[in-house]
C-alpha positions, 0 to 999 in steps of 0.5 A: 528471522523466518516468516510464519507459514500457514500450510503454504508459502510464508505469509510475511511479518513486520518486526518493530525494534526498540532502538533507544540503545542504538548499539543494541536494538531490541525486538519490541514486538512482531506484527501480523494482520488479523487474517494472515494468508499463505503467500500474501507477502505481508510487509512488501511495503510499509510506512510509519506516520506518527503512531500509524503503520500502513503495511502492504500485502500485494498477494492477499486474497479477497473472499472469492480466493482471487489474489488482489492484494490488501493493505493493513493499518495498525495503531502502534502503542504499548505494548504492541500494535493493534489492527485498525483496518483492512484496506482493498480495492476492486477484484482484479486478480493479480492487481497487486494492491499494496505493492506500494504504500504512502500515508499522510495523517487521514489519507492513505495512497496504495498502489496496484501496479498490476491492475487493468489499464496499466496500473492504478493507485487508490486514495483512502481517507479516514473519516471522523468515526475512524473508518477508512473510505475510498476517495479516488482511484488514480489512473495513468493518463494514457493507459498501456499494459505493463506500465506498472502505474502504482509501483511507487507512491508518495503522498502529503495532504495536497499532493500524490505522486505515483511512479510508472517504471515502464512509463508512457513510452514503452519503446524506451522503457522510460519511467514516469512519475505522475503528479496529482493535486487535490482540490476539495475531495477530488484529485487531478492529474497536474503534471508528469 
């Protein structure tokens, strides 16, 4: 099905299906952010963790109209989904924040492969009052333009993986996966 348009390029859409009858999956509901924008690419990345859905929108605009990207959290239930948070980081145009997303309980990891310094990844933590606050900004150990650090991400409660398809060796265009480990509320690079 086509994405909704808002006077410009499609904004994006996530569709949830009921697969209780695998021979006949049925559309259960459609998910849109509370602030749909033309060209935001809502749904470019998504991850489901129990009843939480994290959706990337790397083309979303900030309040000043810069295309910085965003990620949206939704609580899934009956009869649908309700947006619980909109996450954003920084104000670098074309950072593509939300191009990759990962979710593990009270932690969210969002990639911004177009950020300055070769890209970045951002860890947010859900607080006891259910608000999400930034916990860490992860960067490549050797920043170089066009690394695309944050193009892919993975997360569990103690470890974050951040992919950089262009890697550290630009002459070979070899990709790199960086491993970050958590100690308390801080994250440290522990391997590549």
